[in-house]
Steps between C-alpha positions, in 0.01 A plus 500: 500500500407860402764730420530846678184670367368853564151447646292771652284442801128464425443664836697772676530768245658263240841504663757251346476156652811351664610150418499285808475131612164415647584140576821307424493465124210726447575845347242781563492873451427696809332839532709725739192715568214241558697172568304336232675246272468403135595145396547427131341185354853363404654566841187336671515187282879467538459505883188273502659233298789474745254447799487137615116469514194697560437591858195405684287797592484611856179617670403869533631656813584843618869609453574802711813561309347478151325831395348512154434842365247471233510745201185494300626723220553361148857424440722540181723207417867585565587300174249624253332806656150334450241465760542190721224252582394472866386160643382413845725259680222349707563219750479735802715768335318824468709656237546509117824456303562647164630320194642640179407371159869381497415282796705720747342543842488814723466439878433791725682522834444202718326285248796271433554448873132426548504245217818344614375479869226255372707341229314643198799681358586202277153531334489851383463383142170316590336791662415651157343175369126453438472202739673688787271811436196277471572336827512853665174595328342173642622566842374856501160380380482245779592770758217720361254205516604417858450867600159513340398170674617641828300817455184321391512187728713605792824338602319266748255359248772471234718301734214267578435457124861428435488221770174370348667509149790288631256241650312484165803490279540128516152400613348235271158685492634850456243585232210400730624744766537783259162442356353491852666834571374654181141384527429515871431802687 
């Protein structure tokens, strides 16, 4: 567990962070001005190792009580004073979280609650990994492709093509059908 440290908020005019308990056994440092929180790597790992098992993610849904105020400014690490790295959370979350080179994590107001509501709060350490970020890039690319197809073909034709694709997917003569479509016309 981290001793009493003097951390300055990376948001909110760099006021001193106040030590608090985010969850049972999870020490965090709370900004009195912005309500953001900083979690050191050591405190996060100590808490995570005491959790019984990873929680299954819950689907995206609207939470009237969870308000996430996104701050797009670069943040300085409370531990080192260096610029923190920002990464998209993805998976239906529309915000980024910030990570220090020490592994500590800054969450703006409402972000912990939003992650916890869908049981992603026990995977903060994974958000910054290449596989997680690649999955987000792949999803965004698929969304752009879907938008382009909708614009070029129209939703109605695209729906018909999707149905036809399903019919063809296991058809023994799929290649013949595709050749027919390509060369007839």
